[in-house]
PyMOL Python script that loads the backbone (N, CA, C, O; Angstrom):
from pymol import cmd

cmd.read_pdbstr("""\
ATOM      1  N   MET A   1      -0.825  11.435  -2.214  1.00  0.00           N
ATOM      2  CA  MET A   1       0.084  11.445  -2.322  1.00  0.00           C
ATOM      3  C   MET A   1       0.475  10.330  -3.531  1.00  0.00           C
ATOM      4  O   MET A   1      -0.172   9.283  -3.554  1.00  0.00           O
ATOM      5  N   ALA A   2       1.304  10.504  -4.317  1.00  0.00           N
ATOM      6  CA  ALA A   2       1.899   9.674  -5.533  1.00  0.00           C
ATOM      7  C   ALA A   2       2.800   8.323  -4.507  1.00  0.00           C
ATOM      8  O   ALA A   2       3.188   8.340  -3.339  1.00  0.00           O
ATOM      9  N   ASN A   3       2.879   7.235  -5.599  1.00  0.00           N
ATOM     10  CA  ASN A   3       3.711   6.335  -5.158  1.00  0.00           C
ATOM     11  C   ASN A   3       4.859   6.271  -5.903  1.00  0.00           C
ATOM     12  O   ASN A   3       4.957   7.049  -6.852  1.00  0.00           O
ATOM     13  N   PHE A   4       5.756   5.493  -5.666  1.00  0.00           N
ATOM     14  CA  PHE A   4       7.418   4.860  -6.174  1.00  0.00           C
ATOM     15  C   PHE A   4       7.205   5.183  -7.794  1.00  0.00           C
ATOM     16  O   PHE A   4       7.507   6.246  -8.335  1.00  0.00           O
ATOM     17  N   SER A   5       6.708   4.205  -8.342  1.00  0.00           N
ATOM     18  CA  SER A   5       6.251   4.332  -9.609  1.00  0.00           C
ATOM     19  C   SER A   5       5.980   5.575 -10.223  1.00  0.00           C
ATOM     20  O   SER A   5       6.689   5.901 -11.174  1.00  0.00           O
ATOM     21  N   ASP A   6       5.066   6.333  -9.839  1.00  0.00           N
ATOM     22  CA  ASP A   6       4.501   7.398 -10.540  1.00  0.00           C
ATOM     23  C   ASP A   6       5.915   8.478 -10.307  1.00  0.00           C
ATOM     24  O   ASP A   6       6.493   8.916 -11.301  1.00  0.00           O
ATOM     25  N   ARG A   7       6.358   8.823  -8.969  1.00  0.00           N
ATOM     26  CA  ARG A   7       7.513   9.638  -8.786  1.00  0.00           C
ATOM     27  C   ARG A   7       8.329   9.234  -9.746  1.00  0.00           C
ATOM     28  O   ARG A   7       8.649  10.186 -10.458  1.00  0.00           O
ATOM     29  N   LEU A   8       8.909   8.005 -10.145  1.00  0.00           N
ATOM     30  CA  LEU A   8      10.049   7.723 -10.872  1.00  0.00           C
ATOM     31  C   LEU A   8       9.638   7.881 -12.023  1.00  0.00           C
ATOM     32  O   LEU A   8      10.671   7.948 -12.688  1.00  0.00           O
ATOM     33  N   LYS A   9       8.602   8.007 -12.842  1.00  0.00           N
ATOM     34  CA  LYS A   9       8.576   8.186 -14.216  1.00  0.00           C
ATOM     35  C   LYS A   9       8.294   9.586 -14.221  1.00  0.00           C
ATOM     36  O   LYS A   9       8.458  10.076 -15.338  1.00  0.00           O
ATOM     37  N   GLU A  10       7.888  10.470 -13.259  1.00  0.00           N
ATOM     38  CA  GLU A  10       8.161  11.984 -13.592  1.00  0.00           C
ATOM     39  C   GLU A  10       9.276  12.334 -13.473  1.00  0.00           C
ATOM     40  O   GLU A  10       9.624  13.137 -14.340  1.00  0.00           O
ATOM     41  N   LEU A  11      10.064  12.055 -12.704  1.00  0.00           N
ATOM     42  CA  LEU A  11      11.503  12.449 -12.184  1.00  0.00           C
ATOM     43  C   LEU A  11      12.277  11.961 -13.688  1.00  0.00           C
ATOM     44  O   LEU A  11      12.994  12.732 -14.324  1.00  0.00           O
ATOM     45  N   ARG A  12      11.995  10.596 -14.095  1.00  0.00           N
ATOM     46  CA  ARG A  12      12.900  10.601 -15.334  1.00  0.00           C
ATOM     47  C   ARG A  12      12.153  11.354 -16.310  1.00  0.00           C
ATOM     48  O   ARG A  12      13.104  11.860 -16.907  1.00  0.00           O
ATOM     49  N   LYS A  13      11.095  11.801 -16.914  1.00  0.00           N
ATOM     50  CA  LYS A  13      10.598  12.637 -17.946  1.00  0.00           C
ATOM     51  C   LYS A  13      11.034  13.941 -17.528  1.00  0.00           C
ATOM     52  O   LYS A  13      11.442  14.561 -18.509  1.00  0.00           O
ATOM     53  N   ASP A  14      11.133  14.774 -16.192  1.00  0.00           N
ATOM     54  CA  ASP A  14      11.892  16.062 -15.976  1.00  0.00           C
ATOM     55  C   ASP A  14      13.052  16.279 -16.558  1.00  0.00           C
ATOM     56  O   ASP A  14      13.405  17.356 -17.036  1.00  0.00           O
ATOM     57  N   LYS A  15      13.790  15.094 -16.534  1.00  0.00           N
ATOM     58  CA  LYS A  15      14.946  15.052 -17.231  1.00  0.00           C
ATOM     59  C   LYS A  15      15.272  14.631 -18.472  1.00  0.00           C
ATOM     60  O   LYS A  15      16.348  14.327 -18.987  1.00  0.00           O
ATOM     61  N   HIS A  16      14.288  14.661 -18.818  1.00  0.00           N
ATOM     62  CA  HIS A  16      13.951  14.158 -20.727  1.00  0.00           C
ATOM     63  C   HIS A  16      15.235  12.790 -20.842  1.00  0.00           C
ATOM     64  O   HIS A  16      16.276  12.723 -21.495  1.00  0.00           O
ATOM     65  N   LEU A  17      14.591  11.853 -19.910  1.00  0.00           N
ATOM     66  CA  LEU A  17      15.517  10.612 -20.235  1.00  0.00           C
ATOM     67  C   LEU A  17      14.404   9.389 -20.555  1.00  0.00           C
ATOM     68  O   LEU A  17      13.338   9.282 -19.948  1.00  0.00           O
ATOM     69  N   THR A  18      14.820   8.566 -21.534  1.00  0.00           N
ATOM     70  CA  THR A  18      14.163   7.351 -21.880  1.00  0.00           C
ATOM     71  C   THR A  18      14.256   6.425 -20.642  1.00  0.00           C
ATOM     72  O   THR A  18      15.014   6.570 -19.683  1.00  0.00           O
ATOM     73  N   GLN A  19      13.477   5.590 -20.812  1.00  0.00           N
ATOM     74  CA  GLN A  19      13.532   3.930 -20.138  1.00  0.00           C
ATOM     75  C   GLN A  19      14.609   3.359 -20.645  1.00  0.00           C
ATOM     76  O   GLN A  19      15.171   2.557 -19.900  1.00  0.00           O
ATOM     77  N   VAL A  20      15.007   3.512 -21.562  1.00  0.00           N
ATOM     78  CA  VAL A  20      16.341   2.734 -21.993  1.00  0.00           C
ATOM     79  C   VAL A  20      17.830   3.631 -21.085  1.00  0.00           C
ATOM     80  O   VAL A  20      18.865   3.113 -20.667  1.00  0.00           O
ATOM     81  N   ASN A  21      17.463   4.870 -21.037  1.00  0.00           N
ATOM     82  CA  ASN A  21      18.597   5.592 -20.464  1.00  0.00           C
ATOM     83  C   ASN A  21      18.713   5.115 -19.235  1.00  0.00           C
ATOM     84  O   ASN A  21      19.798   4.737 -18.792  1.00  0.00           O
ATOM     85  N   MET A  22      17.465   5.077 -18.470  1.00  0.00           N
ATOM     86  CA  MET A  22      17.386   4.551 -17.145  1.00  0.00           C
ATOM     87  C   MET A  22      17.757   3.274 -16.821  1.00  0.00           C
ATOM     88  O   MET A  22      18.335   3.074 -15.753  1.00  0.00           O
ATOM     89  N   ALA A  23      17.497   2.315 -17.629  1.00  0.00           N
ATOM     90  CA  ALA A  23      17.853   0.730 -17.741  1.00  0.00           C
ATOM     91  C   ALA A  23      19.386   0.467 -17.689  1.00  0.00           C
ATOM     92  O   ALA A  23      19.870  -0.494 -17.092  1.00  0.00           O
ATOM     93  N   SER A  24      20.104   1.398 -18.360  1.00  0.00           N
ATOM     94  CA  SER A  24      21.447   1.667 -18.456  1.00  0.00           C
ATOM     95  C   SER A  24      22.051   2.105 -17.205  1.00  0.00           C
ATOM     96  O   SER A  24      22.874   1.396 -16.625  1.00  0.00           O
ATOM     97  N   PHE A  25      21.679   3.246 -16.760  1.00  0.00           N
ATOM     98  CA  PHE A  25      22.091   3.618 -15.567  1.00  0.00           C
ATOM     99  C   PHE A  25      22.108   2.807 -14.519  1.00  0.00           C
ATOM    100  O   PHE A  25      23.134   2.676 -13.851  1.00  0.00           O
ATOM    101  N   LEU A  26      20.972   2.153 -14.236  1.00  0.00           N
ATOM    102  CA  LEU A  26      20.885   1.123 -13.255  1.00  0.00           C
ATOM    103  C   LEU A  26      21.166  -0.563 -13.442  1.00  0.00           C
ATOM    104  O   LEU A  26      20.659  -1.541 -12.891  1.00  0.00           O
ATOM    105  N   GLU A  27      22.131  -0.427 -14.399  1.00  0.00           N
ATOM    106  CA  GLU A  27      22.597  -1.874 -15.047  1.00  0.00           C
ATOM    107  C   GLU A  27      21.236  -2.850 -14.856  1.00  0.00           C
ATOM    108  O   GLU A  27      21.238  -3.839 -14.124  1.00  0.00           O
ATOM    109  N   CYS A  28      20.327  -2.497 -15.471  1.00  0.00           N
ATOM    110  CA  CYS A  28      19.515  -3.800 -15.582  1.00  0.00           C
ATOM    111  C   CYS A  28      18.443  -3.632 -17.136  1.00  0.00           C
ATOM    112  O   CYS A  28      18.312  -2.580 -17.762  1.00  0.00           O
ATOM    113  N   THR A  29      17.884  -4.765 -17.432  1.00  0.00           N
ATOM    114  CA  THR A  29      17.188  -4.867 -18.406  1.00  0.00           C
ATOM    115  C   THR A  29      15.911  -3.811 -18.672  1.00  0.00           C
ATOM    116  O   THR A  29      15.085  -3.584 -17.788  1.00  0.00           O
ATOM    117  N   GLU A  30      15.852  -3.181 -20.029  1.00  0.00           N
ATOM    118  CA  GLU A  30      14.821  -2.333 -20.167  1.00  0.00           C
ATOM    119  C   GLU A  30      13.462  -3.001 -19.666  1.00  0.00           C
ATOM    120  O   GLU A  30      12.514  -2.253 -19.431  1.00  0.00           O
ATOM    121  N   GLN A  31      13.363  -4.018 -19.537  1.00  0.00           N
ATOM    122  CA  GLN A  31      11.714  -4.711 -19.047  1.00  0.00           C
ATOM    123  C   GLN A  31      12.080  -4.598 -18.112  1.00  0.00           C
ATOM    124  O   GLN A  31      11.127  -4.039 -17.569  1.00  0.00           O
ATOM    125  N   HIS A  32      13.019  -4.730 -17.181  1.00  0.00           N
ATOM    126  CA  HIS A  32      12.921  -4.452 -15.458  1.00  0.00           C
ATOM    127  C   HIS A  32      12.491  -3.041 -15.203  1.00  0.00           C
ATOM    128  O   HIS A  32      11.610  -2.767 -14.388  1.00  0.00           O
ATOM    129  N   TYR A  33      13.010  -2.322 -15.782  1.00  0.00           N
ATOM    130  CA  TYR A  33      13.070  -1.040 -15.558  1.00  0.00           C
ATOM    131  C   TYR A  33      11.573  -0.456 -15.851  1.00  0.00           C
ATOM    132  O   TYR A  33      10.947   0.342 -15.154  1.00  0.00           O
ATOM    133  N   GLN A  34      11.288  -0.892 -16.719  1.00  0.00           N
ATOM    134  CA  GLN A  34       9.638  -0.887 -17.138  1.00  0.00           C
ATOM    135  C   GLN A  34       8.475  -1.118 -15.938  1.00  0.00           C
ATOM    136  O   GLN A  34       7.492  -0.452 -15.611  1.00  0.00           O
ATOM    137  N   ARG A  35       9.055  -2.382 -15.437  1.00  0.00           N
ATOM    138  CA  ARG A  35       8.427  -3.175 -14.528  1.00  0.00           C
ATOM    139  C   ARG A  35       8.612  -2.272 -13.170  1.00  0.00           C
ATOM    140  O   ARG A  35       7.668  -2.388 -12.389  1.00  0.00           O
ATOM    141  N   LEU A  36       9.454  -1.568 -12.836  1.00  0.00           N
ATOM    142  CA  LEU A  36       9.669  -0.464 -11.961  1.00  0.00           C
ATOM    143  C   LEU A  36       8.671   0.511 -12.068  1.00  0.00           C
ATOM    144  O   LEU A  36       7.980   0.889 -11.121  1.00  0.00           O
ATOM    145  N   GLU A  37       8.590   0.936 -13.267  1.00  0.00           N
ATOM    146  CA  GLU A  37       7.770   2.485 -13.557  1.00  0.00           C
ATOM    147  C   GLU A  37       6.414   1.971 -13.610  1.00  0.00           C
ATOM    148  O   GLU A  37       5.577   2.817 -13.295  1.00  0.00           O
ATOM    149  N   TYR A  38       5.827   0.510 -14.004  1.00  0.00           N
ATOM    150  CA  TYR A  38       4.388   0.180 -13.734  1.00  0.00           C
ATOM    151  C   TYR A  38       4.343  -0.399 -12.595  1.00  0.00           C
ATOM    152  O   TYR A  38       3.474  -1.269 -12.636  1.00  0.00           O
ATOM    153  N   GLY A  39       4.993  -0.336 -11.309  1.00  0.00           N
ATOM    154  CA  GLY A  39       4.914  -0.889  -9.965  1.00  0.00           C
ATOM    155  C   GLY A  39       4.720  -2.348 -10.241  1.00  0.00           C
ATOM    156  O   GLY A  39       3.805  -2.688  -9.491  1.00  0.00           O
ATOM    157  N   LYS A  40       5.008  -3.098 -10.746  1.00  0.00           N
ATOM    158  CA  LYS A  40       5.014  -4.281 -11.098  1.00  0.00           C
ATOM    159  C   LYS A  40       6.346  -5.437 -10.020  1.00  0.00           C
ATOM    160  O   LYS A  40       6.279  -6.616  -9.673  1.00  0.00           O
ATOM    161  N   VAL A  41       7.226  -4.554  -9.843  1.00  0.00           N
ATOM    162  CA  VAL A  41       8.592  -4.786  -9.261  1.00  0.00           C
ATOM    163  C   VAL A  41       8.915  -3.784  -7.991  1.00  0.00           C
ATOM    164  O   VAL A  41       8.657  -2.581  -7.989  1.00  0.00           O
ATOM    165  N   THR A  42       9.421  -4.385  -7.104  1.00  0.00           N
ATOM    166  CA  THR A  42       9.985  -3.274  -5.927  1.00  0.00           C
ATOM    167  C   THR A  42      10.955  -3.008  -5.905  1.00  0.00           C
ATOM    168  O   THR A  42      11.578  -4.013  -6.248  1.00  0.00           O
ATOM    169  N   PRO A  43      11.679  -2.157  -5.690  1.00  0.00           N
ATOM    170  CA  PRO A  43      13.348  -1.563  -5.972  1.00  0.00           C
ATOM    171  C   PRO A  43      13.972  -2.216  -4.628  1.00  0.00           C
ATOM    172  O   PRO A  43      13.272  -2.221  -3.615  1.00  0.00           O
ATOM    173  N   ASN A  44      15.028  -2.662  -4.606  1.00  0.00           N
ATOM    174  CA  ASN A  44      15.456  -2.990  -3.403  1.00  0.00           C
ATOM    175  C   ASN A  44      16.089  -1.801  -2.809  1.00  0.00           C
ATOM    176  O   ASN A  44      15.792  -0.773  -3.418  1.00  0.00           O
ATOM    177  N   ALA A  45      16.880  -1.631  -1.794  1.00  0.00           N
ATOM    178  CA  ALA A  45      17.411  -0.694  -1.166  1.00  0.00           C
ATOM    179  C   ALA A  45      18.551   0.393  -1.948  1.00  0.00           C
ATOM    180  O   ALA A  45      18.466   1.608  -2.123  1.00  0.00           O
ATOM    181  N   ASN A  46      19.607  -0.557  -2.321  1.00  0.00           N
ATOM    182  CA  ASN A  46      20.247   0.251  -3.113  1.00  0.00           C
ATOM    183  C   ASN A  46      20.253   0.890  -4.180  1.00  0.00           C
ATOM    184  O   ASN A  46      20.998   1.798  -4.548  1.00  0.00           O
ATOM    185  N   MET A  47      18.814   0.062  -5.023  1.00  0.00           N
ATOM    186  CA  MET A  47      18.504   1.065  -6.199  1.00  0.00           C
ATOM    187  C   MET A  47      17.815   2.391  -5.700  1.00  0.00           C
ATOM    188  O   MET A  47      18.072   3.471  -6.230  1.00  0.00           O
ATOM    189  N   ILE A  48      17.036   2.276  -4.783  1.00  0.00           N
ATOM    190  CA  ILE A  48      16.309   3.471  -4.166  1.00  0.00           C
ATOM    191  C   ILE A  48      17.369   4.494  -3.554  1.00  0.00           C
ATOM    192  O   ILE A  48      16.959   5.654  -3.590  1.00  0.00           O
ATOM    193  N   ILE A  49      18.401   4.361  -3.102  1.00  0.00           N
ATOM    194  CA  ILE A  49      19.561   5.099  -2.740  1.00  0.00           C
ATOM    195  C   ILE A  49      20.172   5.739  -4.216  1.00  0.00           C
ATOM    196  O   ILE A  49      20.259   6.946  -4.440  1.00  0.00           O
ATOM    197  N   LYS A  50      20.537   4.751  -5.080  1.00  0.00           N
ATOM    198  CA  LYS A  50      20.863   5.241  -6.076  1.00  0.00           C
ATOM    199  C   LYS A  50      20.109   6.210  -7.043  1.00  0.00           C
ATOM    200  O   LYS A  50      20.728   7.120  -7.595  1.00  0.00           O
ATOM    201  N   LEU A  51      18.841   6.026  -7.240  1.00  0.00           N
ATOM    202  CA  LEU A  51      17.853   6.622  -7.659  1.00  0.00           C
ATOM    203  C   LEU A  51      18.121   8.084  -7.315  1.00  0.00           C
ATOM    204  O   LEU A  51      18.484   9.004  -8.047  1.00  0.00           O
ATOM    205  N   ALA A  52      17.793   8.055  -5.750  1.00  0.00           N
ATOM    206  CA  ALA A  52      17.447   9.149  -5.059  1.00  0.00           C
ATOM    207  C   ALA A  52      18.593  10.218  -5.086  1.00  0.00           C
ATOM    208  O   ALA A  52      18.428  11.422  -4.888  1.00  0.00           O
ATOM    209  N   ASP A  53      19.975   9.491  -5.407  1.00  0.00           N
ATOM    210  CA  ASP A  53      21.077  10.499  -5.776  1.00  0.00           C
ATOM    211  C   ASP A  53      21.349  10.944  -6.961  1.00  0.00           C
ATOM    212  O   ASP A  53      22.021  11.924  -7.285  1.00  0.00           O
ATOM    213  N   PHE A  54      20.703  10.049  -7.705  1.00  0.00           N
ATOM    214  CA  PHE A  54      20.713  10.532  -9.303  1.00  0.00           C
ATOM    215  C   PHE A  54      19.783  11.882  -9.575  1.00  0.00           C
ATOM    216  O   PHE A  54      20.155  12.865 -10.216  1.00  0.00           O
ATOM    217  N   PHE A  55      18.793  11.746  -9.088  1.00  0.00           N
ATOM    218  CA  PHE A  55      17.572  12.588  -9.040  1.00  0.00           C
ATOM    219  C   PHE A  55      17.503  13.798  -8.267  1.00  0.00           C
ATOM    220  O   PHE A  55      16.725  14.747  -8.364  1.00  0.00           O
ATOM    221  N   ASP A  56      18.885  13.496  -7.134  1.00  0.00           N
ATOM    222  CA  ASP A  56      18.862  14.621  -6.051  1.00  0.00           C
ATOM    223  C   ASP A  56      17.567  14.840  -5.344  1.00  0.00           C
ATOM    224  O   ASP A  56      17.297  15.952  -4.890  1.00  0.00           O
ATOM    225  N   VAL A  57      16.936  14.054  -5.257  1.00  0.00           N
ATOM    226  CA  VAL A  57      15.736  13.754  -4.173  1.00  0.00           C
ATOM    227  C   VAL A  57      15.812  13.148  -3.042  1.00  0.00           C
ATOM    228  O   VAL A  57      16.704  12.302  -2.989  1.00  0.00           O
ATOM    229  N   SER A  58      15.088  13.308  -1.973  1.00  0.00           N
ATOM    230  CA  SER A  58      14.996  12.373  -0.792  1.00  0.00           C
ATOM    231  C   SER A  58      14.477  10.991  -0.917  1.00  0.00           C
ATOM    232  O   SER A  58      13.452  10.934  -1.597  1.00  0.00           O
ATOM    233  N   ALA A  59      14.917   9.824  -0.430  1.00  0.00           N
ATOM    234  CA  ALA A  59      14.313   8.728  -0.698  1.00  0.00           C
ATOM    235  C   ALA A  59      12.646   8.502  -0.134  1.00  0.00           C
ATOM    236  O   ALA A  59      11.762   7.756  -0.553  1.00  0.00           O
ATOM    237  N   ASP A  60      12.667   9.453   0.943  1.00  0.00           N
ATOM    238  CA  ASP A  60      11.089   9.801   0.961  1.00  0.00           C
ATOM    239  C   ASP A  60      10.257  10.076  -0.083  1.00  0.00           C
ATOM    240  O   ASP A  60       9.267   9.462  -0.482  1.00  0.00           O
ATOM    241  N   TYR A  61      10.857  11.224  -0.538  1.00  0.00           N
ATOM    242  CA  TYR A  61      10.009  11.716  -1.904  1.00  0.00           C
ATOM    243  C   TYR A  61      10.020  10.654  -2.888  1.00  0.00           C
ATOM    244  O   TYR A  61       8.922  10.499  -3.422  1.00  0.00           O
ATOM    245  N   LEU A  62      10.843   9.956  -3.244  1.00  0.00           N
ATOM    246  CA  LEU A  62      10.862   8.758  -4.384  1.00  0.00           C
ATOM    247  C   LEU A  62       9.968   8.087  -4.082  1.00  0.00           C
ATOM    248  O   LEU A  62       9.108   8.014  -4.961  1.00  0.00           O
ATOM    249  N   LEU A  63       9.665   7.232  -2.696  1.00  0.00           N
ATOM    250  CA  LEU A  63       8.968   6.226  -2.340  1.00  0.00           C
ATOM    251  C   LEU A  63       7.400   6.871  -2.108  1.00  0.00           C
ATOM    252  O   LEU A  63       6.511   6.126  -1.696  1.00  0.00           O
ATOM    253  N   GLY A  64       7.142   8.233  -2.387  1.00  0.00           N
ATOM    254  CA  GLY A  64       5.873   8.527  -1.936  1.00  0.00           C
ATOM    255  C   GLY A  64       5.466   9.065  -0.475  1.00  0.00           C
ATOM    256  O   GLY A  64       4.332   9.328  -0.075  1.00  0.00           O
ATOM    257  N   ARG A  65       6.346   9.134   0.024  1.00  0.00           N
ATOM    258  CA  ARG A  65       6.018   9.346   1.559  1.00  0.00           C
ATOM    259  C   ARG A  65       6.100  10.867   1.905  1.00  0.00           C
ATOM    260  O   ARG A  65       5.448  11.369   2.821  1.00  0.00           O
ATOM    261  N   SER A  66       6.879  11.497   1.168  1.00  0.00           N
ATOM    262  CA  SER A  66       6.777  13.013   1.332  1.00  0.00           C
ATOM    263  C   SER A  66       6.561  13.970   0.059  1.00  0.00           C
ATOM    264  O   SER A  66       6.945  13.531  -1.026  1.00  0.00           O
ATOM    265  N   ASP A  67       6.107  14.958   0.099  1.00  0.00           N
ATOM    266  CA  ASP A  67       5.941  15.585  -1.035  1.00  0.00           C
ATOM    267  C   ASP A  67       7.079  16.925  -1.006  1.00  0.00           C
ATOM    268  O   ASP A  67       6.995  17.856  -1.807  1.00  0.00           O
ATOM    269  N   ASN A  68       8.065  16.840  -0.015  1.00  0.00           N
ATOM    270  CA  ASN A  68       8.967  17.536   0.103  1.00  0.00           C
ATOM    271  C   ASN A  68      10.544  16.898  -0.832  1.00  0.00           C
ATOM    272  O   ASN A  68      11.160  15.956  -0.334  1.00  0.00           O
ATOM    273  N   ARG A  69      10.948  17.427  -1.934  1.00  0.00           N
ATOM    274  CA  ARG A  69      11.778  16.881  -2.793  1.00  0.00           C
ATOM    275  C   ARG A  69      13.236  16.928  -1.906  1.00  0.00           C
ATOM    276  O   ARG A  69      14.068  16.021  -1.905  1.00  0.00           O
ATOM    277  N   ASP A  70      13.336  18.188  -1.163  1.00  0.00           N
ATOM    278  CA  ASP A  70      14.712  18.327  -0.230  1.00  0.00           C
ATOM    279  C   ASP A  70      15.193  17.040   0.391  1.00  0.00           C
ATOM    280  O   ASP A  70      14.470  16.319   1.079  1.00  0.00           O
ATOM    281  N   ARG A  71      16.772  16.735   0.037  1.00  0.00           N
ATOM    282  CA  ARG A  71      17.432  15.774   0.771  1.00  0.00           C
ATOM    283  C   ARG A  71      17.703  16.243   2.030  1.00  0.00           C
ATOM    284  O   ARG A  71      17.936  17.447   2.140  1.00  0.00           O
ATOM    285  N   LEU A  72      17.721  15.554   2.987  1.00  0.00           N
ATOM    286  CA  LEU A  72      18.096  16.143   4.519  1.00  0.00           C
ATOM    287  C   LEU A  72      19.554  15.754   4.440  1.00  0.00           C
ATOM    288  O   LEU A  72      20.308  15.990   5.384  1.00  0.00           O
TER     289      LEU A  72
END
""", "prot")
cmd.dss("prot")
cmd.show_as("cartoon", "prot")
cmd.util.cbc("prot")
cmd.orient("prot")
């Protein structure tokens, strides 16, 4: 099963977004966003919820706990 950083990168690329786009959306620096994709930092709960809503996937999918993208 994939981990958070793998899923985040995959979802971003599926929407043809850049790391700069995502950093702007999350209101963080590009470097902080890169660290999220590289697995160097752990997102807080609010960020996980915001990303799951943005990508229209479940938090469990985003975190790599499920392969089911559907939100409950």
